[in-house]
Structures are given as C-alpha cells and as structure tokens.
C-alpha positions, 0 to 999 in steps of 0.5 A, a space after each residue: 555074851 555082848 561082843 565090846 565093838 568100840 575095843 574090837 576097833 581101837 585093837 583093828 585100828 592100831 594093829 593096821 595102823 602099826 603094819 602100815 607104819 612099819 611097812 612106809 619107815 623099815 619095810 618098804 626102803 628095804 624091798 627096792 622097788 618091789 611090789 608090796 606084799 598082798 597083805 601089807 596092801 589090804 592093810 594099807 588100805 583098810 586101816 584109813 577107812 578104820 581110823 576115820 570109823 573109829 574117830 567119828 564113833 568115839 568122839 562126834 556121833 555113832 548109830 544106835 539101835 532101839 531094842 526095846 518099847 521103853 522109850 515108846 512114843 519117842 521111839 519105837 522098837 527098830 528107831 536107827 538113831 545118832 548120838 551126839 559124842 561131844 554135847 556131854 564132854 569127849 570121852 576115850 574109846 574102851 575106858 569111857 574117860 572124859 578128856 575135856 569137859 563141853 555140856 552137862 546132861 539138861 532135864 528133858 534130854 534124851 541120853 544114851 549110858 551104860 547101866 549101873 554095874 553092866 555094860 550095857 547101853 541104855 537109851 532114857 530121858 533125863 528126869 532128875 539132876 545132881 542133888 534133886 528130890 525126885 517124887 512121882 505120884 500116879 505117874 506125874 513127876 515132882 522135882 524139888 517139890 514142883 510139879 512138872 506140868 503134864 497133860 493128858 491126851 485123850 485125844 491120841 491113841 496110846 494103842 491099848 486101852 490100859 495106857 494113855 498119852 500125855 504131854 510133858 515139860 521136862 525141859 524146854 520143849 515138850 514131849 509125849 509120854 506113854 502112862 498106864 491108865 492105874 500106874 504102876 509100883 514104880 508110877 504110884 507112889 516114889 521117891 529119891 533124891 538124885 547122888 551128886 555125880 548122878 541122874 535119875 533116868 526113866 522110859 517115857 513109855 512109864 509103866 513099860 520101862 526097866 530104869 533108874 527106879 528100878 535098879 537106881 541113878 547113873 553115874 557121870 562116867 558112865 553116859 555115853 552120849 545125847 541120842 538127837 535124831 531117827 535116820 531110820 527105821 527097819 524092825 527087821 526081816 521081812 520086814 524093809 527100810 522106812 523112812 516116815 520117822 527120819 527128825 530130831 528127838 524131842 
C-alpha cells in the first residue's frame, strides 16, 4: 500500500498548528505562569519545523528517489533528485490543484507526474506537447512529420550488446538515450496525436520503459514538477551513498 506522505504532512501540520495557536491564545493565559504540559511543549517545537517542510516540499523543491531503470542513462536506480515545484505553476498539496500559472512544460523537460488514473509518481521526458502528432519509427521520433535529430554513438557502452547509446535533440540541449538494436513493439512503429491539455511522456531507456506509449497521455492536472538536479546516489544497503553523479539533469 502506498503511503500518502503529502496528506500525512498536511494533517500533522494542521494538528500541531491548531494546538500551538490554542495554547498561545487560550491555554497560556489560564496557566497563570505555570509551565506548559510536556505534550504542548513538544507540539510547539514540532509545528514550525513541519510548517517549513510543508512549504518547501509543496511549493519550492521536493526530493525523490529513482526506483527503476526507465530513465537510463539520464537517471539511474538509486539516484536522489530534486524537483522544482513552481516551474509549471504553484499547486496545492494533496489535491494538486493549480493556484498560479507560471510556465508550461517544454519539449525535452524531465518531468515528475502522477500516472493517469493512479496516485503513483512517475518520471519521464516530455516528448509530445498538446495537439502534436507523434510517430516513432525504429526508435526515431517524428513530431508533426519532422524527424527529431538523433545520432547513434557506437563509442559509448550501453551495458548490453542488445542496446546502443544515441544522442537526441528534443529540446535546446541534446541528451543521451538508450535504444534497442532491434526496436521493441513501441519503438518499431508507433503513432498517436496528443490531446489538448495533455503531454506525451517517454523514458530515455526507450525499449525498457512503461510510459505514454503503454498507458496513455498525461493530463496537465497530473503534473508535479520539473526534475533539475541529482544530489546523491545511493542504491541501498550495503552500499554507501556517493556523490559522483551530482549535477544538473539534461
């Protein structure tokens, strides 16, 4: 069962905040100088910490850990990343309702979002924008009939002879992808038109990614934020955290 951490954080902040304000406005004047009960003391200490964490996590930046290899080579299993929560507009925690427009997702962005019809975080790259026709032929993307520049890089090791590395130019900056020497069923000949208000999301590990080719387009209201940096890599015990992959996400 998935734990709804944003909801837990909001509830804890509200409860500790109510107790803190109740103590300040009602309970403290009635104590006549007597010390506060221990449970009220603890609540007063927790509330500002929880409030700051809630604001930072909901409106500024949120950390995530990469659980799968669908974004290899850009992101590896065990990468800890930072996600900008205001790039695409400010949203309320839990409901994810947008309260302020800022920017729209751009082609090539690495974006965190909720999978359609499920409360599960996913991270993929923005390939198709609203209204665009997307075709993928032999793992090469065509947008409204125009081929996205892509160059196979045989000098780079893909980690498996069945795969190869390639440089792709979806946005202003080129990025690496890993593609099958023999394309999978979604890379061989795929076609779709992105509905208005939706985005077409694909993993950089093109033949090993569950993405919009499998479960559909991502509605705008499911957007969480833009991934912009790796701050640590830790695949788990018995390994130690490392910082060799620290840097911005292309």
